[in-house]
Each structure stands twice: as structure tokens, then as C-alpha cells.
BANU-821004 format. One line per 5 residues: number of its first residue (from 1); their letters; for each residue x, y, z of C-alpha. Coordinates in nm, 2 decimals, always signed. Example, Ala and Ser with C-alpha at 12.3 -4.5 7.8 and 13.67 -1.06 7.14 Angstrom:
BEGIN
1> as> +1.23,-0.45,+0.78  +1.37,-0.11,+0.71 $
END
This chain:
BEGIN
1> mrfds> -3.55,+2.35,+2.11  -3.22,+2.43,+1.94  -3.18,+2.35,+1.57  -2.90,+2.10,+1.63  -3.11,+1.92,+1.89 $
6> rlnii> -3.40,+1.89,+1.64  -3.16,+1.78,+1.37  -3.03,+1.51,+1.59  -3.38,+1.39,+1.66  -3.46,+1.38,+1.29 $
11> agtlg> -3.14,+1.24,+1.16  -3.02,+1.05,+1.46  -2.70,+0.87,+1.41  -2.75,+0.83,+1.03  -2.41,+0.98,+0.95 $
16> tekge> -2.22,+0.76,+1.20  -2.41,+0.44,+1.09  -2.35,+0.52,+0.72  -1.98,+0.58,+0.78  -1.94,+0.25,+0.98 $
21> rleva> -2.13,+0.06,+0.71  -1.90,+0.22,+0.45  -1.59,+0.11,+0.65  -1.71,-0.25,+0.68  -1.80,-0.28,+0.31 $
26> faral> -1.46,-0.14,+0.20  -1.27,-0.34,+0.45  -1.42,-0.66,+0.31  -1.33,-0.56,-0.04  -0.99,-0.42,+0.06 $
31> syale> -0.81,-0.75,+0.06  -0.91,-0.79,-0.31  -0.83,-0.43,-0.39  -0.48,-0.47,-0.25  -0.43,-0.78,-0.47 $
36> npdik> -0.26,-0.95,-0.18  -0.37,-1.31,-0.13  -0.18,-1.32,+0.21  -0.42,-1.09,+0.37  -0.67,-1.28,+0.57 $
41> pdsik> -1.01,-1.13,+0.69  -0.91,-1.18,+1.05  -0.60,-0.96,+1.00  -0.83,-0.66,+0.93  -0.90,-0.47,+1.25 $
46> lrqrf> -1.15,-0.18,+1.23  -1.14,+0.12,+1.46  -0.82,+0.05,+1.65  -0.73,+0.31,+1.91  -0.39,+0.46,+1.95 $
51> vdteg> -0.29,+0.73,+2.20  -0.04,+1.01,+2.15  +0.08,+0.97,+2.50  +0.36,+1.23,+2.46  +0.19,+1.47,+2.22 $
56> kvflk> +0.46,+1.41,+1.96  +0.23,+1.41,+1.66  -0.10,+1.57,+1.76  +0.07,+1.82,+2.00  -0.17,+1.71,+2.28 $
61> kgkii> -0.07,+1.45,+2.53  -0.33,+1.18,+2.56  -0.49,+1.25,+2.22  -0.68,+0.93,+2.11  -0.71,+0.85,+1.75 $
66> evdvi> -0.89,+0.57,+1.57  -0.76,+0.39,+1.26  -0.84,+0.08,+1.06  -0.54,-0.15,+1.04  -0.43,-0.46,+0.84 $
71> aengk> -0.16,-0.65,+1.02  +0.05,-0.90,+0.83  +0.40,-1.04,+0.86  +0.57,-0.75,+1.04  +0.38,-0.49,+0.83 $
76> ltvfe> +0.10,-0.26,+0.93  -0.13,-0.10,+0.67  -0.33,+0.18,+0.81  -0.63,+0.27,+0.59  -0.90,+0.54,+0.59 $
81> mkata> -1.23,+0.53,+0.41  -1.38,+0.86,+0.29  -1.69,+0.90,+0.08  -1.54,+1.23,-0.02  -1.18,+1.30,+0.08 $
86> rttdv> -1.05,+1.65,+0.12  -0.69,+1.76,+0.16  -0.74,+1.83,+0.53  -0.85,+1.46,+0.56  -0.52,+1.36,+0.40 $
91> difam> -0.33,+1.59,+0.64  -0.49,+1.44,+0.95  -0.46,+1.08,+0.81  -0.09,+1.14,+0.75  -0.05,+1.23,+1.12 $
96> kvklv> -0.23,+0.91,+1.22  +0.00,+0.71,+1.01  +0.30,+0.88,+1.16  +0.17,+0.81,+1.52  +0.13,+0.44,+1.43 $
101> qlqnt> +0.48,+0.43,+1.29  +0.63,+0.59,+1.60  +0.46,+0.34,+1.82  +0.55,+0.04,+1.60  +0.92,+0.10,+1.51 $
106> dkqvk> +0.97,-0.27,+1.45  +0.72,-0.28,+1.17  +0.69,-0.13,+0.82  +0.38,+0.11,+0.82  +0.20,+0.21,+0.51 $
111> giivs> -0.10,+0.44,+0.47  -0.39,+0.40,+0.22  -0.69,+0.62,+0.16  -0.99,+0.47,-0.02  -1.20,+0.75,-0.16 $
116> pgane> -1.40,+0.70,-0.48  -1.36,+0.99,-0.72  -1.09,+1.18,-0.53  -1.00,+1.51,-0.70  -0.66,+1.61,-0.83 $
121> evkqc> -0.58,+1.81,-0.52  -0.64,+1.51,-0.29  -0.43,+1.29,-0.52  -0.14,+1.54,-0.51  -0.16,+1.57,-0.13 $
126> caeyg> -0.15,+1.19,-0.10  +0.15,+1.17,-0.32  +0.33,+1.43,-0.12  +0.28,+1.23,+0.20  +0.36,+0.90,+0.03 $
131> ialfd> +0.01,+0.77,+0.10  -0.15,+0.53,-0.15  -0.49,+0.63,-0.29  -0.75,+0.39,-0.42  -1.01,+0.60,-0.60 $
END
């Protein structure tokens, strides 16, 4: 039996389940963190799928991405939850925000990363992309 098969048997979907629980917990708290009383819980949509049909952002036609979105009054806030964010996570997230913007030209699109204890490199990368960071 291969190592990765044994690891999967032992750990199962622990990482996926942990990540999903983290997303749900932060999404519930996000309306408070954003200090916006207009955000209603039903406007928070987790794991929304977008397709880069033309390959304009991800350079691969048909690339499917998943984002968490808050929709409110003509605005979309795309957010990402990371237990430990890295600059590559910020790079990829910026591409996701760009794809959402290209597909919603009639709306203002903003990106937010929630990552407790983000390091200075991640903070700088977020600033360069114009992505808000809650750490």
C-alpha cells in the first residue's frame, strides 16, 4: 500500500472538514468584522463557482474556481479564509477576484483575506493587490 493511500485512510478528509468548518465560522463572524450592519447572513454565499470560460485570467479555458462571496446593493465582496496565508495564496486569490470582477462588470468587487497572524510579506502582497487583510 502506498504512503499517500495509508495517510488518507488514517487522516481521511480531516483537512477538508477543518477548512470547511473554519470557513463557516469566519463567515458567521465576518459580518461583525466588516462592521457593516447592512450585511445579512443570507447574503453570504460560501463556495460559489466561477468559470474562466475564455482563459483570460487563469490561462486555461474552462478553469473552475471557488470563492466565498457577500452580495449587497450592487457590490460583491469576495473573501478567502486561510489559517496560514502565504504570498502565493494572495497571488491566486487576486486572480480569483479579477475573474469575479470581469464577470460582474456592473458591480463593485472587493477582495478580503482573513488570516490570523499574517506575516509582513503577506501584508505587503495584499497591499500591492489592493486586497484587504483581516489578521
